[in-house]
N, C-alpha and C positions, 0 to 999 in steps of 0.2 A: 374457468376465470382465474386470470393473474391474481396474485396477492402481494401486497406491499407493506413495507414497514417504513417509516419516514424519522430520521434523526436528525432533528434540526441543530445548528452549530452551538446555540445556547443551552443545549440539553445535554451536551457531553460531560463527561468526568472533566474535572480541572483540578490541577495541583502545580504552584507557583513557589518554588523552591527558591528562589532568587535567583541562583545562575540556569535554573531550567525552569522554563513554562512550558508546561506539558496538557494536552487535551487528549481524554481518551475516548473513542467511538463507544468501545467494551470496557466491561470490568477489568480493571489492571490497578495492581498494588492497592492504594487505599481507598482507592474507587470501587466499590461494590453495589451492583445493581443486578438483581436476578432476573431482569425483564431483557438484559443486556449483556448477556455473558459470550456471545458470538453469534454469525449469521452463517450457518452451516458450518464449514470446514474453517472459516475466517475468526480468528479467536482474538486476536488484537489488532487495532489499529490506532496506533500513537501518532498525534502533531505536535512535535516538539520544536521547540524553539531554547538553543542553548548559547549561553555567552561564551567569548573569545577564551580559547584555551582551557574552557571547561570539559567536562563529560564523565562518563561511566567508567570507572575502574574494571579491573577484570572480574567478571563474574560467569556464572556456568549456565549453559543451556543443553537439554536432551530432548530428542524426539520431537523437535518442532521445526518447520521451515522458517526461516527468518529472513523477509527481505527490506531491504533499507534504500530508499530513494532520496536525496539530498533536493530541497527545493532552492535553496540558496546556500553558499558557503561549500563547505568542504570537512569531509569526517576522516580523521586519521585512526586506522584498525589496526589491531592487532590480535592473534589468535593462537591458543596452544597448536594449531597444525603448522605453526610456521609462517603466515602470511603477516607481512606488514604492508599497509597500502594506504593510500588517499584516495577517496571516491568522491567525486567532485559533484556538482549541481549540472545535470544532463546525462549521468552515469546513474545504474542500477548494481546494488551488490544484495547477492543472496547467499546464505549459509543453510546447509542441511545439518542440523545439529546431530541427529543420530544418538550414536551410543553416548555421544556427550563431548561436547566443547567448552573452553572459557575463551573469553574475549573482551578487550576493552575499545571504548569507542570515545573519542574526544572531537571537540572542536579544533580542527588542524590550522584553523587561523587566529592570530592574538586579539585581533581588534575587529573582528566582524561576528555579528550572530550567524548561527548555523540553524537552518530551518530544514527539517528532514519530516518524512513519513517512516515509521516503521512498522510493518507489518507481520503477523505470525500466522500461518496456517497448520493446522493439523497435517501431518505426513498420511500418505497411504501404505506405508512400510516403515515399521518400528526398528530401531536398533540398525539403522544402514549406517555405513561407514561415513564420518564427518566428511563435509566438503564445503568448498568456498568457490566462489566465483564472482568477477564483476565485469560489467560491460558498459563501452561508452555508447550512448545512442546517437541515432541520426534524428536531430530536433525537426529537421525539415519535414522529415515521412510523417510527422503526426498533426501538418497543418491542414484542418479541415478532413482530417481522417483519424480512427483509433489504431494506432501504432502499438503491434503487438509487442510486448517488452518480456513477456513472461509466458512460459507453456510448460508442459509434462514432456514435451520430447528436446532432447538436446540438438536434435537436427533442425530443428524449427527457430524462428525469429526470437530474438531477446535471451534471456537466461533461462535455465530450466529447474525443476524442483519435482519432488517425489509427491506429487498429488496432480489430479485431473483437473487443473486450474490455469486459466488464462487471464493474464494483466493486458490492459491496453491503456494509452494515454493520449489524449486529443486534445488539440490547440484550435479553436474555432473561432471564423469570423462571424459577425453579427447574422442572424437569419438563416445560417446554415443548417439544414436538417437532413439527416439520415437514419439509417435504420442499424441496429446492432442484431446480428444473429447469436443465440447462445450457442457455445461450441458444443456441448454434451447434454444429452437426455438426462433428467434430475439435476441439473445444475441450475442456479440461481444468480443473479447479476447484484453484486452491492457497487453503487455508483458513489464517488465520493467528488465534490466539486472543490476544487483546490484554488479556482478564482473566477470571477464573474457570476453570471447568472444563466441557468439553463432550464428547458422543461424537458422531462423523462417521463413519457407515459403520462402525460396529462398534470404532470406534478411539478411546480416550479420550485428550482432549487438556487439556494444563493452560495455565496462563499462558505466551503467547510460545513455544508450540508451533506448527508448521507441518506442514500436511498437504497433499499433492498429489495429486489422483485424475482419472484419465483413463481413456478406453475404457469410458465408462457416460454413460448420457443424464440422470442423477440422483443425488443424494447425500442419505441421511438424516441428520437433525441432531436432537440432544436435549439442551438444556442441564441441566447437573447441578449447578449453583448458581445462587443469585441473582443477578442482574444480569452474567453472564456474557455479555461483549462479543466479537464475532467480526466478521473483514473477509473475506469472500470474493472472490477474484479469477478471474475466467471469462474464460480466455485461449487464443488457439489454441496448439496443442502444436507446429506446424509453421511455419517461417517461411523 
């Protein structure tokens, strides 16, 4: 029997710092919930809205896989590896923090809000050499399809990380139905609804709801609204 955990949008941690309006699906910073520490190796899922020109000054990370997906706007990134880049909506950024990296991230636009998802996964290898990558995604490839945007294999579609995890993004017509097959035994899937309404394994989900499912080989999916957009994070449940 498959198991699941439902995280409704309004049960997330919330911190409004004025320039930053942040929602946390799992414990982060001043939000602590012992029942919401992680889903398998998925440690952080932050949904941030950042004012124009504002952001996070230089700060360190180590032994974490950090994935950033801008939903609207653009991020200005600088790091201790010498990278200086702008990541726009429609792109994905990844950092393997490994032995240690420092970086800053700001809204690259002075007059527009930046909406982004930042996701942290525990790695399957510690103390790796830090690395950075970003990739522009083919938005047409996710129409009525779960487009793979991340995997463990640097020769596969999307960016890659040091973990047996696969991320997929899809944008769907109302009424579209499909099945997603979990990529590896022992993995579960955490689904996050970016917009619209969907039904996954009989659970109806709305914008910014999350649903974790494990002890199954596949999940059923139906879009209940036009342009429903969903991120699937297929991750090991044990680490």
